[in-house]
N, C-alpha and C positions, 0 to 999 in steps of 0.2 A: 166309237160314239157314246152306244147303249151301252156302253159300262159303264163311266164316267156320270151317264143321266141314271144306273141305281144308283151311283155310286152313291152320289148326294139326296136324292130321296132319302136313300140311309140311314146319311146324315144327320140333312133333317128330323125323324121319324124320332132319334137320339137326341139329338141338340133339344126340343118340343117336351121326350121323356126328361129329359134331364132340367128341366125348368119348370116345368108340372109339379116335377119332384124336392126341387129347390122351395115352391111355391105355400105347397106339401105343409117341408116340415117350418115353412115358417107361420103359417097358416098354426098351428099346433105348440108351438113353442108359445105365441099370442092370446092362443086356448090355456095355454097355462098346463098341459100334460109335460113342460122338461121344468116343472118350478110351480112359483105364487098366478095365481091364478082358475079362473069359474071352476075349468077341469082338474085342479089338482085340490078342493077347498073341497072337503067332507066334511059329515057334524055327523055323530053316530049317538046312543042314548042305550042304558043301564039305569035298572031297577036305582034309582036314589040317585040318579047320573048323566048330564049330556055332555059331551066332545065337540066344542071346533077342532080342525089341526085342514093343515096341508099337507098332501099324502103328498110331495115332492116335496124335497129337501137337500137341498147344499151342503155338502161335510164341510165342518169348522162353520160357517153362517149359522146366524144365531134368530135360532127358532122360536114358537107359544102354541104354548096348548092349553086353551081359554077353558075351561068348567066350569059346568052349572053343577051347584051341591042343594041337591034338596036339605033342606034342614030343618031339625025340628024349634019349638017354640023356644028351645030355654035353650041351656047344657052346649054339647059342642059337634059339630061334624068330621069324622075323612072321611081324606081318601089314601088306597096305597094306589103306590110307583111298587111296578116292580123292577125284580133284580136285571133281566137283561138289558131291560129300557134303560135302570140305570145302570152299569157298567160299559154301555156301549155310549150313553151321552153322557156328556158334562151341564151340570145340573146349576146357572150363574144363575137366579132369580127367585123366587116365586111370591105373588103379590094376592093380597095378600100375605105379610109374613105368618108362617103361622104360627098357633098358641104352642103346641108343644113337637117335636118330630122323635119317633119309638122309631125306633130299625126290628130284623124280622125275618128268616132267614129267605122272606117270602122279599123279601125289599124294604122299606122303608114306608112308613103309617107319617101320612099329613095332621094334624089338631088343629082346625080353629072354631072358632067363638062362632055363636048361630047368635043371636042379638036378637027375631024376632021372625016368627016363617015369617015363608021364602025364601030363596032361591042366594046360596052365596057363591060369588064367583071369586076364576081359581083361575089366576094368571103361573101358569109353567114355562121362562127362559128357560130355552137348551139348545147346547149346543153339538150335532153329531161329529162323533171321532171316526164312525170308518163307515167308509162302501157299501153300499149291496146292500139289502132289505132288512129294514129294525119292525120285527114285530118285540110288541109292546102293548102290557096288560096296566088297567086300571079299575079301580072301583071305591065302592065302599063296605063295610065288615059289618059280614052278616049275607052280602048277595052275590050275582052270580057278579064276572068282573067283564071288560069292557076289554076286546081282543080287537088290536089294532094292526095294520099294517103299513109305514112306513117306508118308499124307498131314498135312499139317500144318494145324492150321484154328482159325480167334481164340481 
C-alpha cells in the first residue's frame, strides 16, 4: 500500500512538472521567442542607419527588414547588403525601387534618390534559404557597418 502511494505522488509530481513546462513553452511562443512577437522584434543602429527586424524568422517564409537611412538634402544615399546575407536569402522585393544597384566583392549597394532632408524608409523583403544562424551586415558606404544575427527556424 505504501509503495502505491509513493508511486502515485511521484506520478502526480511528474505530471505537474510536464504541465508547467508545456505552459511555459506556450507562453514563450506567444511572446515571440519562436517567431514573430515582442521577444523577437529588434531595433539596431549604426551611423546614418536604423534597422527594425525580427530576430527569429522561418525558413522559406517571407520576412522583411525595415531600414531608415539618413539622407542628405539632395543627391543619393546608398545601402550596402553583405554577400553572406545575399547568398543565404532570396531577395523578393525592395521598396522603394533603388535608382541603381551595384555589385562588389563585399555584396551589393542599393542607391536611392534623396528628395530632401530626413530619413528614407527602405523595406527589403526576403526569404531565408537555410536553417540556423544567419549573420548579416548592413551599412552606409564609408561608415561602420551594422552587424546582426538572425535565427532561421523550420
